[in-house]
C-alpha positions, 0 to 999 in steps of 0.5 A: 180543938175539936177532938184531941185524939183524931190525929191518931185515929183518922188518917189523912184523906185527899179528895184526889183527882177525876179519872184520867179517862174522864178528865183528859177530854176537857178543861174542867177542874181535875180536883175533886172534893170530899163530902161534908162529913169526911171534910169535917173529920179531916178538919178535926186532925188539926191538933191546935199545936202549942207552937203551930208552925203553919202560921209561920210558914204561911206567908199570909199568916193563915190561923189554920187551927182556928178555922179548922176547929170551926170547920169541925164544929159545923160553923162554916160562917165563922171558919170563913171569917177566920180564914178571910181575916188573913187571906183575902182570896182563899178560893185562889189559894185553896186550889193552886197553893203548894200548901207551905203550911202543910209541909210545916205542920207538926203532923208532917213531922210526925208521921208525914200526914199533915192536915189537909189545909189547903183542901179545907180552905177551898171547902170553907170558901165554896160553902161560904159563897154557896150559903151567902156568907160573902156579901160585898162591904157596902159601908166603907167610909171614904177617906178622900184619897185615891190610889192607882194600882197598875197590874191586876194579878194576885199582888195587885188585886190583894193590894187593891182589896185591902186599900179599898177596905181602908177607904181609898178610891182604888182604880186598877189598870190592866193591860190585858182584857181582863184581870187575874194576871197569871191566875188567868192567863198562866194557870190552866182552867183544869186547875183554876176555873176562870169563873172562880176569878170572875166571881171575885171580880164582881164582888170587888167591883160591887165594893167600889174598886174601878178596873180599867182594861186594855191600858198599858200605863207608864208610871212617870212623874205625870202619872204619880201626881195624879194619885195620892199613891201608885202600886206597880204590880206588873209581875214578871213579864219577860220569860227566860229564853233559851239562845240555842241554834235554831231558836227561830224555828216555827214551833219553838215557843215560850210556855205562856204562848200556849197557856195564855192562848188556850185560856183565851180560847176557852174564854171565847176568843178566836185565832187564825190557823197561823196564830194558834199554837196547838199540840194537836197530833205533835210530838211535844217537848217541855223544857223546864221541870217546874209547875208551868212545865207541868201546866204545859203537859196537861194542856198538851194532852187536852189538845191531842198531843201525840206524845209528851216529853219533859226535860230538866237541866237539874238532877232528879229530886229525891223521892219520899217526903224528906230531902236530906239535903234540905231538911226541916224548916226548909221547904222539902225539894222532893220529886213532884208528880202533878195530875198532868204527869199522871196523864202521861209524860216521859220525864228526864233530868240532867238533860241540857239543850244543844240545838233545835233542828228543823227542815224548811223552817219548821221544827222536827227535833231538838239535840240534847246532851245528858250531863252531870253536875260536879262540885266546883273547886272554887266554890259556888255553882256546880260545874256542868260536865258532859256524859254520853253522847248527844241524841235527838228528841223528835219534837214538832212543838217545844215549850220553854218553861224555864222561869221568868227574869226579875224586872228592873225598875227605874227611880220612881216618885216618892209616892210609887210603890212596887209589890209582888213578883214585879218587886221580888221576882216570880214566886208563889201566888200566896206570896204575891197576895202577901206582899200586895197586902204588906204594900197597901199597909206601907201606903196607908202609913205613908199617906197617914203621915 
């Protein structure tokens, strides 16, 4: 531990975001960074706890006390190697992870000022790339066995990376035109610049992983026999729909219709006027209160929306750092205000969608109903009861951001393994990566028999 009194003398300092009047006009990353001195001071706050709950909370088991100490001492290369020993892609989690480790940090329990682990790991990784500490492994000894990875999202990439370093010849098949999954097609550039993904992909290719794009693979017995093992990491492709009257009106879209297309536009792809999903000049309604809904809000602002409203069927979360109904050690389900919310948005909770209203086939508004939740006398899910009168929210664009359905799989051959969201349902990028690594070790154990 670099400074045993730092947590008493130095307050938590976040880098913050670019000014709203500046960031709202482009898709550049909104998060800023601290200078080297301030970053080292933040790292010094890590107390090297006797029982470091950050290890337990992080699905990857990141050793935050160790790399924070190295960072404080100015040993950037050591800090990266300690970080990379558990986290294959810290440049991703350093930008988009909700930082489960910080919610479990002892300092969070002490005064709600946890160590800035997420920002620290991003700074460490960027320094490592900048200084050339990250180089491709060119001395991998091959074992003569080959593995196919179907799906190039975070789980697939993590699994492919781990298997490749173990000596397997890995081929990654991706149905889209590029790798990354939701990292590339779901998360806006203002949170994760896609050049960050491309930089890592170049490294993986240099280490021997083969990527094949635009290929939709059916993992049947014939395909499975071509490889010693197959990893299915195709994510959760089916979004949860809202079967309300008027759903087929022009102007009602899934969230990824907007997000994926906008990311492709920024990558240089062109779409016709009829194909383009845009919020320009429109009143936008986002249905769903999670991170995907937030991403829709930020994207709508940058496209020039006239107004943005977000509704959620569940009650408003409690404000503040603690949730009495969901106490430690559970993740606190408290009100989250993102950078996109700060840019302007009407947020409402306990709102049920009744009907999409339109004229001449085009959406003009949404009929909604304020509701309450009452305890179920039979136990289980609370009962939804109406409250007040229905109302109409004006909208020319509705974005459905209500999550994804867990996929169902047939019985596969013995050498086929399912991982990430394809196995567990929609979750966090960090959990997908952790499960991808776990699956790689299961495959290694299977093939080592």
